[in-house]
C-alpha positions as CSV (number, residue, x, y, z in Angstrom):
1,X,143.2,137.0,262.2
2,X,145.5,135.4,260.2
3,X,148.1,137.0,258.6
4,X,149.4,134.2,256.7
5,X,145.9,134.4,254.9
6,X,146.7,138.0,253.6
7,X,148.6,140.1,250.8
8,X,150.4,143.2,251.1
9,X,151.0,145.6,248.5
10,X,151.5,149.5,247.6
11,X,150.4,151.7,244.9
12,X,152.4,154.2,243.6
13,X,152.2,157.3,240.7
14,X,155.0,156.3,238.7
15,X,156.3,159.7,237.2
16,X,158.8,161.4,235.2
17,X,160.1,162.8,238.6
18,X,159.8,159.9,240.8
19,X,162.0,156.4,241.4
20,X,162.1,154.8,237.7
21,X,159.1,152.1,237.3
22,X,162.2,149.4,237.5
23,X,163.6,150.9,240.6
24,X,160.2,151.3,242.1
25,X,159.7,147.2,241.5
26,X,162.7,146.1,242.8
27,X,162.0,147.9,246.0
28,X,159.5,147.2,246.7
29,X,159.9,143.3,246.1
30,X,163.0,143.4,248.0
31,X,161.3,144.5,251.2
32,X,158.8,141.6,251.0
33,X,155.8,142.8,249.3
34,X,153.5,140.9,247.2
35,X,151.9,143.6,245.1
36,X,152.5,146.6,242.9
37,X,150.0,148.5,241.2
38,X,150.9,151.4,238.9
39,X,147.8,154.1,238.3
40,X,147.6,155.6,234.5
41,X,146.5,158.8,233.4
42,X,146.9,159.5,229.5
43,X,146.8,163.4,229.8
44,X,145.0,166.1,231.7
45,X,143.5,168.9,229.5
46,X,144.8,172.4,231.1
47,X,141.0,173.6,230.4
48,X,138.6,171.2,232.2
49,X,135.7,171.4,234.9
50,X,137.0,171.5,238.3
51,X,136.0,169.1,241.3
52,X,136.2,169.4,245.0
53,X,139.3,166.8,245.0
54,X,140.9,168.6,241.8
55,X,144.1,169.9,243.9
56,X,147.0,171.1,242.1
57,X,149.2,169.1,244.0
58,X,147.5,165.5,243.1
59,X,146.6,166.9,238.9
60,X,150.2,167.7,238.3
61,X,151.5,163.9,238.8
62,X,148.5,162.2,236.8
63,X,150.2,164.0,233.4
64,X,153.0,163.2,234.5
65,X,152.5,159.3,234.8
66,X,154.4,156.6,233.0
67,X,152.3,154.5,230.6
68,X,151.0,151.9,233.1
69,X,151.2,148.5,230.9
70,X,154.5,149.6,229.3
71,X,156.1,150.4,233.0
72,X,154.7,147.0,234.1
73,X,156.1,145.0,231.4
74,X,159.6,146.7,232.6
75,X,158.2,145.6,236.2
76,X,158.0,142.3,235.1
77,X,162.0,141.4,233.6
78,X,163.4,142.8,236.9
79,X,161.1,141.0,239.3
80,X,160.2,136.9,240.3
81,X,157.6,136.8,242.4
82,X,155.8,140.2,242.8
83,X,152.2,140.3,241.6
84,X,151.8,143.4,239.2
85,X,148.5,145.3,238.9
86,X,147.2,148.2,237.0
87,X,145.2,150.3,239.8
88,X,143.8,151.1,238.0
89,X,143.7,151.1,233.6
90,X,141.2,153.9,232.2
91,X,139.4,151.9,229.6
92,X,137.6,154.7,228.6
93,X,140.7,156.3,227.2
94,X,142.4,152.8,225.7
95,X,141.3,150.8,222.4
96,X,140.2,147.5,223.6
97,X,141.8,145.5,220.8
98,X,145.1,147.4,221.1
99,X,144.6,147.1,225.4
100,X,143.3,143.1,225.2
101,X,146.7,142.5,223.1
102,X,149.1,144.6,225.4
103,X,147.5,143.1,228.5
104,X,147.5,139.3,227.0
105,X,151.7,140.0,226.3
106,X,152.3,141.8,229.4
107,X,150.5,138.1,231.3
108,X,153.1,136.4,229.1
109,X,156.2,138.4,229.9
110,X,155.3,138.2,233.6
111,X,154.6,134.3,234.2
112,X,150.8,135.4,234.8
113,X,151.5,137.9,238.0
114,X,149.1,140.6,236.0
115,X,146.0,141.9,238.3
116,X,144.0,143.6,235.7
117,X,142.5,147.0,237.3
118,X,139.9,148.9,235.4
119,X,137.8,151.7,235.5
120,X,136.3,154.8,233.9
121,X,138.1,158.0,235.3
122,X,136.6,161.5,236.9
123,X,138.3,163.5,234.4
124,X,135.2,164.7,231.7
125,X,137.6,166.1,229.2
126,X,140.0,163.6,228.9
127,X,137.9,160.9,228.1
128,X,136.1,162.8,225.8
129,X,139.5,163.7,223.7
130,X,139.5,159.5,223.4
131,X,135.5,160.2,222.2
132,X,134.0,158.5,225.0
133,X,130.8,160.2,225.9
134,X,131.2,160.9,230.1
135,X,127.6,159.9,231.2
136,X,128.1,156.5,229.3
137,X,131.7,156.2,230.5
138,X,130.9,152.9,232.6
139,X,128.8,151.6,229.5
140,X,132.3,152.0,227.7
141,X,133.9,150.0,230.3
142,X,131.7,147.0,230.1
143,X,132.0,146.7,226.6
144,X,135.6,147.5,226.6
145,X,136.0,145.0,229.3
146,X,133.5,142.3,227.6
147,X,135.5,142.6,224.4
148,X,138.6,141.6,225.7
149,X,138.1,139.2,227.6
150,X,136.2,138.1,223.9
151,X,139.6,138.2,222.2
152,X,141.5,136.5,225.1
153,X,139.0,133.2,225.3
154,X,138.0,132.9,221.8
155,X,140.5,132.0,218.7
156,X,138.3,133.7,216.2
157,X,136.6,136.3,218.0
158,X,133.6,138.7,217.3
159,X,132.0,141.6,219.4
160,X,129.1,143.9,218.5
161,X,127.8,146.7,220.9
162,X,127.6,150.5,221.0
163,X,130.9,151.5,221.3
164,X,132.8,148.1,220.6
165,X,132.4,146.3,217.3
166,X,134.4,143.9,215.0
167,X,133.9,140.9,212.6
168,X,135.4,137.4,213.6
169,X,139.1,138.3,214.3
170,X,142.2,136.4,214.8
171,X,144.1,138.6,218.0
172,X,147.8,136.7,219.1
173,X,149.1,135.9,221.8
174,X,146.5,134.8,224.0
175,X,147.3,135.4,227.8
176,X,149.3,132.8,229.7
177,X,146.5,133.3,232.5
178,X,143.7,131.1,231.4
179,X,140.8,133.0,229.9
180,X,142.9,136.2,230.8
181,X,144.3,138.1,233.9
182,X,141.5,138.6,236.9
183,X,139.9,142.0,236.2
184,X,139.3,143.8,239.4
185,X,137.1,147.5,238.8
186,X,138.3,150.0,241.2
187,X,136.0,152.7,242.1
188,X,133.4,154.2,244.7
189,X,130.4,154.3,242.8
190,X,127.2,153.8,244.5
191,X,126.6,151.2,241.6
192,X,130.0,149.7,241.5
193,X,129.3,146.4,243.7
194,X,126.6,145.5,241.1
195,X,129.0,146.1,238.4
196,X,131.7,143.8,240.0
197,X,128.8,141.2,240.7
198,X,127.9,141.6,236.6
199,X,131.0,141.2,234.9
200,X,134.4,141.5,237.0
201,X,136.7,139.2,239.4
202,X,137.1,141.6,242.0
203,X,136.7,145.6,243.6
204,X,139.4,147.7,244.2
205,X,137.6,150.1,246.7
206,X,139.2,153.1,248.8
207,X,139.2,152.7,252.6
208,X,137.0,155.2,254.0
209,X,135.7,156.8,250.0
210,X,132.9,154.3,249.4
211,X,129.8,155.4,250.9
212,X,128.5,152.1,252.9
213,X,130.7,148.7,253.5
214,X,132.2,147.6,250.4
215,X,132.4,143.7,252.0
216,X,129.0,143.4,252.9
217,X,127.4,145.5,249.7
218,X,128.9,142.8,247.5
219,X,128.1,140.0,249.1
220,X,124.4,141.0,248.5
221,X,125.1,141.8,244.9
222,X,126.7,138.7,244.5
223,X,123.3,137.4,245.8
224,X,121.2,139.4,243.4
225,X,123.6,138.6,240.8
226,X,123.3,134.5,241.5
227,X,126.7,134.7,241.7
228,X,129.1,132.5,243.9
229,X,130.6,135.4,246.3
230,X,133.9,133.3,246.8
231,X,134.9,133.6,242.8
232,X,134.8,137.6,243.7
233,X,137.9,139.0,245.0
234,X,138.7,142.4,246.7
235,X,141.7,144.3,246.9
236,X,141.3,147.3,249.7
237,X,143.3,150.5,248.0
238,X,144.5,153.4,250.5
239,X,144.6,151.1,253.4
240,X,145.7,152.8,256.9
241,X,148.4,151.4,259.2
242,X,145.7,151.0,261.5
243,X,146.0,147.2,263.0
244,X,142.1,147.2,263.9
245,X,140.9,148.3,260.2
246,X,143.2,145.4,259.1
247,X,141.9,142.8,261.3
248,X,138.2,143.6,260.8
249,X,138.6,143.4,257.1
250,X,140.8,139.9,257.0
251,X,138.2,138.7,259.4
252,X,135.5,139.0,257.1
253,X,137.4,137.8,254.0
254,X,139.5,140.7,252.4
255,X,142.7,139.2,252.2
256,X,144.7,141.7,250.0
257,X,145.5,145.5,250.9
258,X,147.2,148.2,249.2
259,X,148.5,150.9,250.8
260,X,149.2,154.4,248.8
261,X,152.4,155.8,248.5
262,X,152.8,159.3,247.5
263,X,154.4,160.7,244.6
264,X,157.3,162.2,246.0
265,X,161.2,161.8,245.5
266,X,162.8,158.7,246.0
267,X,164.5,159.2,249.3
268,X,160.8,159.9,250.3
269,X,159.3,157.1,248.3
270,X,162.3,154.5,250.2
271,X,161.6,156.0,253.6
272,X,157.8,155.6,253.1
273,X,158.3,152.4,252.2
274,X,160.4,151.5,255.0
275,X,157.5,153.2,257.1
276,X,155.0,150.9,255.6
277,X,157.3,147.5,256.5
278,X,157.6,148.3,260.3
279,X,154.5,148.5,260.9
280,X,153.4,145.2,259.0
281,X,156.5,144.2,261.4
282,X,153.9,144.8,264.2
283,X,151.3,142.4,262.9
284,X,153.8,139.6,262.7
């Protein structure tokens, strides 16, 4: 295990009850972390279908989160080296043209320090409020991803599909990162490895939530897609403070790890960051 090859970060739900996003970013960078991820959710319908993981302590913070792209723009202004990521941006709840401009602007403001994590979400009623059919959510994610990449890469962009349609278009600014920031799919769905190999730059699986081995399955998916596996990255989310887990993944090629920090008050958040830092000191 070569820890010099590893990057460590945190994923925090930034709400109006936690530390402000800019304060969070400064605290994370000052402790030497490499990455900061913000999830997002536009809203939570009060009347919604319930699932086993719809616990009140989870759902309420989802309704209180800051807009991830706006919050990360603030973080970019107060940090210098921290990679800033959406963990993840729900494309089922976003207009692709507006989002393409927002992410391109964020990429420029941050001087290319963006990881663009995307997904479909899991609250059916929320995405349906945005006009996305629940059963076609992954088709929507793919089409909007490809449409945004087209807007970033082409001077006169156009795109036609079932859910995205626009004729020849000028859309600026272009991202500072050539071709746009890397796009990672955040999901534990059984088909996600194939989706990553098909149209993404990386994968954000949650440790222990995916039914399989994400490293092995992604390698197989890349082989089927005739894609170079070394070109596809991975960030392991919700990594436990377990040396054996990190060593195993690092030895098999996964070099990016993000710890989840519960959306609590400022004092508890800072304590959680310090505990993670103490654990990482044991690895060095």
